N, C-alpha and C positions, 0 to 999 in steps of 0.2 A: 036309380044310374049307377049307384057302385056295386050292382050285383055282380056283375061281369067280372069286375077285375075283386070283389070277395070266392069267388069262385077260380079264378085262375092265380090267384096268390096261392105265393109259399104256404110252407107249417106255420113259419116263424113271422109271417105279414099276416095271417089269418089271426094268428095269438097277437098279433099288435092291434086287431081290430077289434078283438074281443075284449083284449084289456080298455082300448080307447070305449067303448060301448059302458064296460063295467065304469069305469070314472077312474082308475085305475091308474092313466099312462101321465094324470097329471103328479100323483104321489110321486111315480118314478123319479118323473122329471125332477121334482121336490128332491129325492131322495139324492138322486146324481149333484143337485146344485148342495145340498148338504157334504157330501162326501168331498165335492170340491172346495166345498169352506174347510172342512176339518184335514184335508191336504195342508192347504193356504195356513193353518192354523197351525198343525204339525212340522210343517218347516219355519214357520216363525218361532215354535215351543224350541226346534231344533237350535235356529241362531241364538235364540234366549239362552239356552242351557249353556253353546258354548261359549257366547257372553259372561255367564256368569261364571266357568268357569275358567274362563282369562282373569275376571276380575278377582278373583279369588287367589289365584295364582301371582296377580300382582300383590295382593295383601298379604300373601305370608309373609314378606318381608319385612313389612312393618308391623304384623303380627309377633314375628319374630324381635323387634325392636321392643315392642310394648314389654313383653314377657323378660326380656333383658334387663327392659327401665324398671320394671317392677322387683325383679331379681335383685338389681343395684340398691333401691331403695332398702327392701330389707337389709340386705348384707351392710348399708351405709346405718343405717339402726343397730346391728350386732358390731361394726365397729366402733360408733360413740361411745356405746354401753362399754365395751373394751377398752377404750380408751380411758373411759370415766374409774372402770375399774383402775386401771393400770396406772394411773396417777394419782388416785389415792392413797395405794399402795406403794408410791415412789414419795408421795409427801410423807409419809410413816415412816417409812425407813431412814430418808433423808434429815427425818427429825432426832430420830435415835442416834443415826449417826455423828449429826451437830450436836447432841446432845453429849456424845462419846469423845467428841475432838475436843469439846470446852473443858468437860473434864481432864484429859489428857493435858491439856493444852496448861490447865493449872497446877497439873503434877509436876511436868517441866520449868514451868514458873519457880517454882516452887526450889527444884533441885538446881535451877539453875542460880539462886540466892545462895544456896550451900553450898556451892561450888565456887562461889565468886568468893565467899568467907573462907574455905580452904584455901584456895589460892591468895588472898590477900596473906590470913598466919604464914605461909608456906616464903613468900616474898619474905617477909619481916623479919624469918627464923635466915633466910640467905642475908638482907644485910646485917644481921646482930653476927652470924657467919664471917661477914667478909669485912667488919669492923675490927672483930677479933682479931683475924688475921692480921690487919693493919696494927696492933695497938703493938705498946711500947716492948710489952713480951716478946712478942715475934722479931720486933727487930732486933731486940737484945740478942734473941736465938741464933738470929742470922750471922748478926757481928761476930760472937763465942764463934759461929761455923766457919765463918771466913778466915778469924784469927786462928783456929783448929789447923786449916788447911792451909795458911801461910805455916806454920809449924812446922807439919808434918813433911812441907815439902823441903824445907829448912833441912829436919831431919834426914829426911834419904839423902839429900845432899852430903852432909855431915857423916852419915855410915858408909858411903860411895866413898867417899875421901879417907875414913877410917879404917876401910877394907884393904883400899892400897897403901897406906904405910906400913899396918901392918903386914900384908904382902911383900913390902920393899924388908920388912924389919927381919922377917925369915927367909929371908935369900941366904944363900951358902959364900963363909968366909972371902971365898977365894974369888967368887964372882966382884963383891964387893970391895976387897982390896984396892982397886982399881980405883976406883968411885971415890970421892970424898964423901965423907958423913955429913948430911947435910939437916939431921933431926936430934935432937938432942933429947936425955931424960926430961927433961922438963919440960918438952914441951909434948911427951907423950902424956905423960900425967895426968897434965894439966886436960890434953884431948880426952885421956877417960873419966875425968873429974866430968867434963862439960858432956861425954856421952851418960854417966849414971843420971844427970841431971834430967836431962833432955828425956832420959827412961821412965823417970819418976813424972816427968809433967806428960809424958805420952800419954800412960793411963787416965791420968785424968781426965784428959784432951778428950782420948776414944769414947770415957764414958758420955763427957760433955753431946759428943759427938751424937754418937747412940740415942741419946735420948731427944736430942734436938731431930734426930732422923724420923722416933717414932713418932712424934710432935705434926710432924710434917704428915707422915703418912694418915696419920688420925684425922688430921684435918680434910687431908684427899679423900678418907673414905667418906666425911660425914658430906664433903661439897658433891662426889658423887652422887650420894643418895638424895640427896636435894635436886641434881638433875634429873636423875631417874621420878622421880616424886612428880617435879615442875613438868616431866614429857608427860607422864599418866594425866596430869589433870591437862593438860593442853590437849590431850587427845578428846579427853571425857565432855571439855567444854566444844572441841570441833562435831561431835559424837552429837552432840547435843544442839547444834547450829543446822548439823545434817537435818536431826529430825525435827525442828521449828520449821526449818525450809520444804520441807515432805508433808508436813501436817497442815503449812498455810497454801500447798499448793493444791492437794486433798479441798480445803473447805472451800478454796475458790471454785474449785470443780462442784464442790456440792451446793455450794452458790448460786450458779450458773444455773444447774439441774434445777434446784428448789425454784428458780425465777421462770424455769420453765414449765413447773407443774402448778406454779401459781398461776401462768398466764392460763396454761387447761383446764385449770381450776376456774378460774376466773370465764373461759370461754364454756364449760359446763353449767355453772353457775348461770349465766345469760338462757343457754337452753333450758336452763331449769324453770328460772323466771318466763320464758315464751311460754313452757308448756301448763305452769301455774294459771298465769294468762288467759291461755284457751281454757282452761278447765274451769276460770270463774266466767268465761264467756256460756259452755256448757250448762254449767251449773245456772243462771240466766236467763237461757233456755230453756233449762228446765222449770226454773218456778214460773216462767210466763205461761207455761202450758195451763188449759185450767183443768179442773177436774173432769169436766162432761169425754174432756180429750184423752184421759189416763185409760189405760187397760184397766180391765176387770179382773177382779181375782185379789186373793189374798197376798200377802208377802211371801208366804211359806210355799204359796201353785208359782209364785214369780223365781222364789230360791231354786225351786225344783228343777222348775224350765232353763233356769238360767245355769245350774248345772250341767243338765243334759245336755243343752246346748255346747259349755264348753267341753264334755265327755265326747258329743259329736265330731266338734271341732276340730280337738286332737286327735282323735281317731282318724281325723280329713286329713289331717298333718302330717301321721304318721302313714297313711295311705301315698298323700303327696307325697313325702320324703322318699317312700319304697317304689314308687315312679319315676320318681330324680334320677334314684340310684338307677335304676333300669335302664334308664333314658340315658343315660353317663356311659354305662356297660355297653348298652348296645351305638353310641358314637362311636365312643374310643375302640370299639372292635370293628367298627365302618368304615371310621380314618386308616386302622391298620390295612383292613383287607384291600381300601381304594389304594394307599401306597402298594402293598402287595403285587394288586393287578398291572398298577404304571410301572414296579419294577419286573415283574415277568414280563411286560408286554417288551421294554428296554432288552430285557434278556434271550425275545424272538426276532429281533432285528438283526439280519443277516447281512453281514457286508462281503461284497467280492465281487468274483465272476459273475455267479449267478443268480446274485439280487442285481446288479446293473443290468443281467440281460431281462430279466423279468420288468425292473423298471423303465429303461428301454421301451418294454414292450412292442406289437408285431403280430402279424397274421399268422395265426397257429399255436402261440406261446398263451399256456392257462396260468402259470403261476409257478409256486416253488411245489416240487413233490409234498412235501410234510403239510401244507395247506390245505391240498386235495384227500388227503387221509385222516377218514374219522376211525378214531378205537374205541373198543368199549373201555370202560374202567378197570384198570387193574393190571391190562396189557398194555402196556405202551410202551414199558420195557422193553417187552420181549420182543414187539413189531421194531423197535429202533435198532435193537443188536441185529436183529436181519435186515434189516435195510441198510444201514449201516452209513456211508456217505450219501446215500443213495434221495436219503431223506431230506437233503440238503441241495438238491439238483434240481434243474428245470424238465417243467414236464409239457410235453408238448403233444399236439394231434394225431400227428403222423410222421412218417420216415423222412420224407421230403421235409418238412420242419425241422426235424433234427441234423439230416444234412445242411440244411442252411446254420443253425446256430454252432453247427461244430467247424464248418468253414470258419464262421466269424473268429469261435475261440484258438482257429489255429494258430495264430501269430504268438499265441503265449501270454499276452498281456493281461489277460486276466484270471491266469494258473487254469489250476484242471477245472473241465466245468464236466459232472455227469447229468445226461439226457434221458430221461424218461419218457417213451411214446405211450400217450393212453390209449388212442385207436390200436390194440392188436387183437385177432380173434382169440375168441374164448379157448381157454385152456384148460383141461378136467383136473380139480384136485386129489390130492389124493387121500381118502379116508383117513377118518382118525381109527385110534387102537385106544387098547383099553387107559388110562388117566390122560391123553393127548385126547386134542384137537384140531382140527385143520384151523390156520391160520386166518385163511378167508371167513371163516365164520366171525370173528372177533371184528373186522375193519369193515368200512366201506368206503371203497375207492374205486376208480376207473378201471377198468379192463386190462390195463398195459400192468400199473400195479396189484394186480391180483394175480396176475399172469406169475408176477416175480416172486409172488408168496405159495403160489400153486403145490408145489413140493413142500413144503414147512407144517410143524406140528406143531401146536403149542402144549406144553406139559407143568402142572404145576411146581414141579421141582427137579434136581438133580435124579432123586429114585424113579421117580416115576418115568424120565424121560428115558431112563436108562431102560424102564420095563418096557415103555412102548419100543423103543428100540429094538430089544432081544426078542418083543412077541413078533414084530415086522420083517427081520431078520433079513432076506433078499427078497422077499413077494413084491417089495415097490421096481417097477419099472424102472423110476428116475432116481436119481440119488435123493437121498430124504435127507432134509435138516429137521431136527428139532429145538427148537430152543423153550427156556423156563420162562415163567413170569419176572425172573428176579433178572434176567438176559442172558442167560449161557445156554452157549448154543451148543450144539452136538452132531457131526458129520458121520461119512463111514470111514472117514481117515482122518480127523480135527477134532479136539473139544476145548472151547476159550469160556473161562469162568473167570471170576473174580469183580471185585471195585476197586471203586477210586479215578475212575475217567468222569470226565463232565456229561454233566445231565444230557439227556437227549432234547430236542427241540419237542417231539411229540408228546415229552413227559412234561416239558415245560407248558409245551399248550395244552394239556390236558390240566396241569395244576392253575391256571392262569383261570381255564373255563370252571372250574370246579369254584378258584374264588371267587369271581363274578357271580356265579349262582347264589353262593353261600352271600354274596355281598346284597345283591334283591332280596335274599332273604331278610338282611338284617336291617336293608333299609325298607322296607315292608313293615317289620317290627319297629322300629323307632319312629315311623306316623304313626303307630296305631299307639305307640306310649303316648307321643304327642297327643293323638287322637282324646285317649283317657284323660292325660296329664290336665289338656283343658277343658275337659269335662269336671274332671274334680274342682278346679278352679269356680 
């Protein structure tokens, strides 16, 4: 009954009839069913992979925290060991300082006793001299001196009177005739006898006065010497007291430091006791292990295995330390690159009328000119020198948009704004010369910007630019501009060269992109080093 259907069937239907007759159709259906199951399983695997990636991403902070905790434990152990060594060294040093301080204090005590004896002897000598000065001999000398001074005054009075009398006696007789004689010869003789007697006693009085003066001077010299000796002894006592005070302060500081060290030693001893307790527990566990559970082999074999394991562990520690150093260096470089990229990004931010117009947006405004220009590495300074202020201008699609932007900026509140039209008819670029190539070959930009660069050639340096200008001569139909990779600009009438200006936005953007690429490489290297470190652990 299906013959007519078979005869009128298409080739594909006939193939289906043949497969059904051969029993292949059911296998095809099973295959399709299996394929659908595989597709569903693949979707489940994809979701599972995504879930595993998310779990790994969330576990990364935990892994970092665990790693930091392990490093902190190792560092804490090193710190404890270092503190214990420092405390032990401080104890030895302080004990030596304390012993030296004790010896110095004993020496100072002995010196103080000697100085006290010297002060007592000096005070006894002072008392004896004071007593000697107050003795009877001194009193007699003082009375003799007083009497001599009285006699000296009397002698001076008599000497004056005698001179006056002699002057009267020797005056002219005519002048004395009118006056009555009031002095007799007997009075003159008595005065002369009294003068001779006084003169005889004056010598003895002067000798006694000179002797008393010498005694007084000698006593004053001895008293001055005693005062100087007392002052020296007082200075020595003051210096000794100051030194004792300083040593007491040093001793108190040493005692406080020693107390701190003893407390640290006590903590270390407690830690040592805890370690001993853990060692005893380990020994008890080791003793409880049965002989059947003990590993086979001789002690030498175990020692050799242990040494080999120690060497392997040492090598692994060295490799791990090397990986840590490389990782830390890569992380520091990554941090520096992140900061550099951020700084360059901040430097690339433009403030002004062009930035405000781009920020407000609008139909036909594509953005800043420098953002639409991609320059081959090494040519940024050349293209920036040619574009000049246009690099920070506004890029628009057509002349209508350009006129609209110009009308908006006409009020002058946003300053001078350069506007570049992106969609302009293509202009044929100048051909290169020996040592110079067209600028449009090193940039990727809209047609309007390429037209600006259509008459520009790029040379490696000033000699190459000069050779290109000489070679081209007057062959170019349009004014030709030749710029070097360093930013020197040559035209038919001008030459601009030199350094010192601010870096262009194109150069900053190129440096930022290079730093970002280097940052990606460094971050991949950091991830690889972290994976290697995790495997090494």
